[in-house]
N, C-alpha and C positions, 0 to 999 in steps of 0.2 A: 208278473214281476212284483216283488214286495215294495211297499211304500211305508217304511218305518218312520215313526216320530224321531227326528234327530235331535231336537232341542225345544225348549220352551222359553218364553219370555214373559216377564211381568211388566206391564206398561202402566205407568202411574205419573201423576203430576210431580211427585218428588221421589225419583228413583234413588237418590242418595239416602233418603230416610229409609226406604225399603232395604237397601244394602246394609245399613246399620242394624236394622231390626232383625233380618234373617241371618245375618252374619253372627250376631250375638245369640239369637235363639237356637240356631242349629249348628253353629260353628262352620258355616259355609265360607269358602274362600272366594272373595270377590275382587276382581281387578279390572281396571280400565286401561291397561297398557296395550292398546291396539290402535290401529289407524283411525277408527271412528270414535274412540273414547267410550265405546260400548261397555257396560258393566257386565263382564263375563263371570258366570257363577260356576264354581266347581262344588258339587255337593259331597264330594269325597268318594262316593260310589253311586253308580246309577247315572241317570240322564242329567247332564248339565244344562244350563240355560243362560239367561241374561236378564238385565233390567234396562228399560228404555223409557225416556220421557213420553208422556201421553201428549197428543196434540192439544192445543188450548181448548178448554171447555169439555174435553172428552172424559168419560169416566175411566176408572182403572179397570184393567182386564188382564186375563191370561191368554196368551196366544201360542199355539203349537206350530212348529215348522216340520213339515213332512218331506222326507227325502224322495226325490224323483230323478230319473235318469236324464230327462229333458224338460227343463223348466218352461220353455216357451210352449211346448206341446201340452204340458199339464195345464198351463194357463188357458190355452185355447179350448181344451176339453172342458175345463171348469166353466168357461163362459157359455159353451154350448149347453151345459147342464143348469145354467141359471146364475152362475157367480158373476160378481162384478169386480173389476180390478181396482185396487186401492193404490198399490205401489207396483208399477210395471216391472217387467223383467229387468233386473239390475245386476251388474257384476260388481262385487265388493272389492275393496283394495287387496284383500287376501286371495282373490280369485274365485271365491264362492259365488254362485249365481242364485238369486232369489227373487221372489215376487210375493206380494201380499194381496189377498183377495177377501171378499165377503161372500159367504155361501148364500143360497136362496133365502135363508132365514135371518141373515144379517150377522152371523157369527164370523169373525175374522180369523184367518189362518194364513200361514205362509207355506210356500213350496220352495225347496232349495236343492241345489246340487252342491254337496260339500266336496270340493275338488281337493282339499288338503287330505281328507281321509278316505275319499272315494267309497263312502258308505253304501252307495246305491249304484 
């Protein structure tokens, strides 16, 4: 079964500054009109993403979210393979289900089931 990258997010101490920068540089449309106030990014074509505040003291980073059919099963398999859970399986207000993990080398990534679009 495929596991496509569904979206990306930039995580930084000042996501509003990022939104202004990338919006002006590339003409991306950025809105926070959603239940979480998350800065959703439309690049105009191609893969969209978002911008989120980094935890206190954390560096800025890019994070990919991979689409899976069963988030809990993907988290369990990732743990067997050496990943650690950062954000446990969570159902978001829009119905999407996600979790954030760190791979064995410490790179963080998310797994999600996009129930609105049923991409996987």
